[in-house]
C-alpha positions in Angstrom: 0.0 0.0 0.0 2.9 2.4 0.6 4.1 1.9 -3.0 0.9 3.4 -4.4 1.2 6.4 -2.0 4.7 7.3 -2.6 4.3 9.0 -5.9 1.4 11.0 -4.6 3.4 12.0 -1.5 6.3 13.2 -3.7 4.0 15.1 -5.9 2.4 16.9 -3.0 5.8 17.8 -1.6 7.0 19.2 -4.9 3.9 21.2 -5.3 4.2 22.7 -1.8 7.9 23.6 -2.5 7.2 25.1 -6.0 4.4 27.2 -4.8 6.1 28.9 -1.9 6.7 32.6 -2.7 10.4 33.6 -3.2 11.5 36.9 -1.5 14.0 39.2 -3.1 16.6 41.3 -1.4 15.9 44.8 0.0 15.1 47.5 -2.5 17.8 50.0 -2.9 16.9 53.5 -3.8 19.6 55.6 -5.5 18.7 59.3 -5.8 21.5 60.0 -8.2 20.4 57.3 -10.6 16.8 58.6 -10.3 18.0 62.2 -11.1 20.0 60.9 -14.2 16.9 59.2 -15.4 14.8 62.3 -15.1 17.5 64.3 -16.9 17.6 61.8 -19.7 13.8 61.9 -19.9 13.8 65.7 -20.2 16.5 65.6 -22.8 14.5 63.1 -24.9 11.4 65.5 -24.6 13.5 68.4 -25.8 14.8 66.4 -28.7 11.4 65.3 -29.7 10.1 68.9 -29.6 13.1 70.0 -31.8 12.4 67.2 -34.3 8.8 68.4 -34.5 9.7 72.0 -35.2 12.2 70.7 -37.9 9.5 68.6 -39.4 7.1 71.5 -39.6 9.6 73.6 -41.6 9.8 71.0 -44.3 7.7 71.5 -47.4 4.7 69.3 -47.8 5.5 68.2 -51.4 8.9 66.8 -51.1 8.7 64.8 -54.5 8.6 68.1 -56.6 11.3 69.7 -54.6 13.9 67.1 -55.3 12.9 66.1 -58.8 15.7 65.8 -61.3 15.2 66.0 -65.0 16.3 63.0 -66.9 19.4 63.3 -69.1 19.5 62.2 -72.7 21.4 59.1 -73.7 24.7 60.0 -75.2 25.6 58.5 -78.5 29.3 57.9 -79.0 29.8 58.7 -82.7 33.5 58.9 -83.2 33.8 55.6 -85.2 35.2 57.7 -88.0 38.1 59.1 -86.0 38.9 55.9 -84.2 38.2 52.9 -86.5 40.0 50.5 -84.1 37.7 51.3 -81.3 34.5 50.4 -83.4 33.7 47.3 -81.3 34.0 49.1 -78.1 32.0 52.1 -79.2 29.3 49.8 -80.6 29.2 48.1 -77.1 28.9 51.5 -75.4 26.1 52.7 -77.7 23.9 49.6 -77.9 25.0 47.5 -75.0 26.9 44.2 -74.9 25.4 41.5 -72.8 27.7 38.8 -74.0 30.8 41.0 -73.5 32.2 39.8 -76.9 32.6 43.5 -78.2 34.5 44.5 -75.0 36.8 41.6 -75.4 37.8 42.6 -79.0 
């Protein structure tokens, strides 16, 4: 009969040990640390207010402000002056995905 009650007894003991509350150490209050935290918080608020004022100065339509006009594609038409560079100039003008013209 003791064999059947042993696992139940062990389970009860483990439950009692696991449910006991654990107490921590004493709470230490450091006034210097508290003051530094308040100073950091006030500095963060100042930075946030500064960012808001800077954001209000920005124009609403940023896309038109920084729009750059497209440039035309340049055509390298000096094949008459440099006949030996004809493959390279053709590759520059029309592209060369196989890199055969650059190799010449």
